[in-house]
N, C-alpha and C positions, 0 to 999 in steps of 0.2 A: 504495497499498499505507499501510495506516496508520502513522503515527511509533509507537515500545512509550513515550513519553511520555506521547503523547494517548490511544495506548487505556487510557494508565494513569487517566489521572484522570479519565477515563470507565468505567472501569470502578471507579472508588471510588465515582462518583457511581452508577452505575445500582444498588451493594450498598447506600449505605444512601437510595431510595431504595426497593426493594423490600423494603427491614426484611432487608435481609442478604440471605434466598431465594427462591431460586422453589426448585419440587421437580419431582419429574420420575413418576410411572405408572409400576408393577411389577402385568402382567397375564402374569402367566407362573405356573402355576401349579406344585406341586411341594412337597416334606418341604422342599429347604432354604429355600423363598420362605415353606411353614408356620409351619418353628422364625422364622424374620425379625419372624414376624409377630407371632408368640408374645413375644418377648423386648420390642419395641418399647410405651414406654411410654405407654397413653391421651392421662397427663394432656396425656403432652410432646407428644405430636401436639396435642391442645386446641388446647395454646398458640402451637405451629408456626400454628396456621390464624388465633389470634386473634392474630400479626401480620402475616399475610401480609395481614388484613383492614385492620388499622391503617396500613401502610401505604398506601394508597390513600385511607383517609378521615377518617382524626384530623392537623387543622393544630398546626403546633407551630413555633418559631423555635426558631436557637441556634448554638451553634460547638463543634464539635466536632476532636481530634485526628486526625491520621495519620501512624503511624512503622508506620516499616523499617529496624529495624535502630538507624543512631546519627539516622538523619536523620528527624525531624522535621515534620511543616509542620500547620500551623491553619486549617480554615476555615469559615466566614459560612451557612450549611443554613437555610433561606425552604419551608415545605412548607401552603401553602390551599389548605383547600377552600369551592368558592365556586361555586352554580347546578351543583350536579351536576359538577363541569370541577376537580380539582388543578392547579398550578401550584410551578415546581418551581424554585429557585435555589439553586446554591453556589459558593462562593467562592474563592480562598487567601488568605490573609488573609499566607501568609510566601511568598520569593517574589514569580515572576511575580504581577503578579493577574489572575490565568483566573481564569474563571465559563462556565456551564456555565449553559444556558439551558429548562425544559419547560415551554411553557405550554397550558391549556386541554386536558387531557390527561383524555375523560370517562371518570365512574367507571366506567360500563356498559361499559370496554373493560379485561378481564382477561383477561391477554397467560394465553398456554398454564401459565407454573412452576404463576401459584399455583391456577389452577385444580383447578392434578393438586397443588398442598398441601392445597386444601379438601376437597378429598374424604377427606385421613385415611385412615383402614385399615381396612376393608369386608377382614373374613375369610373374611367368607359366598361372597364374590365371590369369594375370592380377590386382592384387591390390595391392597399392605402401601402400597403409594403413598411415602415417603422411606423407610420404614424397610428395605426391601431392599437399599440399598445403603449404608446408615450405622446407625449402635451410637447411640441417642435416647436419652435418660436427663436427668430434672427434677429439683434442687435447688436451695435454697438457697439467690440467689443481694447482690455487694453491695448497696454502695448508692454510684449516679453518678446524677453532677448532681444532690444532693441527694431526687431517688430510688429507693425503696425496690425492685431488682428480685429477677426470679425470674432461675435458670441453666438454662440448656438444652448441654450437653453432645454436642457427635455426633461421631465415628469414625467413619472408610471400615470396610468390612470388605474393600476389594483393597489395593493398591498403584498407583492410577490418577489419584487423589484428594484431596483432602487433608481435614483435622480442625476440627474448628470447637468456640468456649467463646465458646454467645451470652447474652447479660445480658439481657431481659426488661423495660418498664419490670412491673412489680406493679398498675397499677389500668387502663391501657389500652397494653402490649403491649408497645409501640412498643418497637425493637431499643434499646435505651442503648449496648450498647459487645459486640464482636465482635472474638474474635484470631482466626487463621486455624493452626493446626498441621500441620508436618509428619508421615510419620512416624516422626518421633524424636521428636516433639511441643515438637518446638523451635519458637519463634513465631517466625511471617515476618514478621506484621505483626498491627496493630492501629489499631483503629477504637472510637472512644470521647466521648462525649458528655462536653465537661467543660462544657456553663453551655444548660441545656433551660427553654422557654419554653411552657405551649401556650394563653395570655393570645392571642388577636385587636384585635393595636395593632400601629400599623405602626411598622414598625424600618429603622433608617437605615442605608445598603446604602453596603457597602465600593469605594471605587475603584476599578478594570478599565483592564487596557492589551486583555485579549483575550478574545473575548465568543465558543463555543460554540454553538451551540443545540443539541439534544442530540434524534437520532435516532428516531422510535418507527413502525416496520418492522410492520406490519398483521397480525398476532394471524389466526396459521390451527391448527388445527388438529392437537393433535399427535402427532406420531410416533414412532414410532422407527427405522422410514430413515433408512440411509445416505446414501441418492440418494438427492439435491433438486435437483435440474438438468440441464440441455446439457450434452454434453463433457465432463465430467470426475467424480469422485464419490465413495466412500471406500471402501477395500474392510474397514478397518474400526474400529469407535467401540468404548470401554467398555463394558461396559454396564449401564443405563440415559441415558444420554447420544442426546436426541434435538431436530431443526435444532430456529429460537426463528426461523428468516426464514421468509416467507409460500410458498410452496408450492413455487416454483422458486427462490428464493433469489438471493442478482445472479446474475453469471460471472465473475467473478471472487472471490468474499468466499462463507463460509459458516458460521454463528453455532451453535451446540450450549448443551446445558447439561444437568447430571442433578438441574440444583436445587438447588443451590446451589456448580458451577465452570458455569463459562461460560467458552470462546473460542473464538477462531473460524480461520476459517481461509479463507486467502489464493493465488492459485494468474495468480504473475505472467507473461507471454510473457517470450524473449527478441527480441534481435536477432539472436542472435555463440553459438555454441557455447558450453557452461557446462561445467569440467570436472566430476566427484560428488565433494563435500567438506557436510559441517554445517554454522552457525558458533548459539552459542551466547550470549543475557543471562541473567536473573533479576534482576528488582527487586521485593524478599518476592515471597507468590508467582507473580506477576504471569511465565511465562516467556516468550520470544520467543525462538524455536527457529526456525530458517532449512537448507533443503536445495536445491541444484539438480542438473535433476535430467532426463532427459526422456522427455517421452510421443509417444508418437504417433510419433519422430520430433524432434521436435521442442522445446528447449530451454527448459527454465521453472526460475521461482523460488519454491519451494510454502514457506510461514511460516507456522505455526501460533503464535501471540497469548491465555494463560491464563489463571486461572489453575489448572493445571494444574500434575503434574509433568513433568524436564526427559522423563522415559520413555515418560510417556504422550503428547508432545507430537509426539515421535519415531518414534514408531508410527501417530500418528494422520502425519505426514507420507507416510514410509514407506509406510504404502499406496494411496496417492490413486493412480489410472489413470483412464486416459480407458475409455469407455462400448464399450461396443463395440457 
């Protein structure tokens, strides 16, 4: 089972590389959907589409800060595009010198969330995109790392997800800053560029103690089905969440996204009996929720780790069941 600290570092890296978003598809027709489409600002949706593109196509390097409460981490990040592929690195400059790498990622390999984001709103077909589950507005932003920004405010339409405030470079649409908020508008965590350059020149990498290679799961067509593998399934997911793994996922892990939030479900068989119970920990917007239960007469440990509220993680864990 992936450790909480490792998931948090990987999650932070992925958020910046994805420009803070993956996006979900909304193809359910009806009055509520139509109302959501009418509320969505086309300009805001266009900025999100540009942001998804810039996450792949723009080369940049800089220093970012990552704040959770009183804890502040500083990271060096670099993204380069050359010969039809992109490579990224993120290195912690504070604490343990850990680094995450992803190399030679083909630009034409667009994962489901980015594809869905780039669809935007299509009122004629009844597709609202991200606007079905979030209220999205655009306005004037701050000046971040010496760059003028456009602000995108994203508020959840239910209690199963968090809200976000994003600052995008007004020229490139690159994500410069993202703040994650709970339902009380309290800040859970914040990413922000402190220094940013688009110049293509060699940079000095910080020394590291540990290097992790980022996973590159095979992208698959978006699906809202909760059953994505043999042996066990989820009976409940918040609306809009879909599997991001290849069709079968793995036997012990499934990953889901609604476009902005990502969480994984781990199933660990146990050798001995386990008493019913639960455990929870949270760092910033990342929740780790664990529940012991019996499935098909066998004891298992179910863990949900991701960027969702505790109650969402609990409801997902409670819905795990054996396939009939």
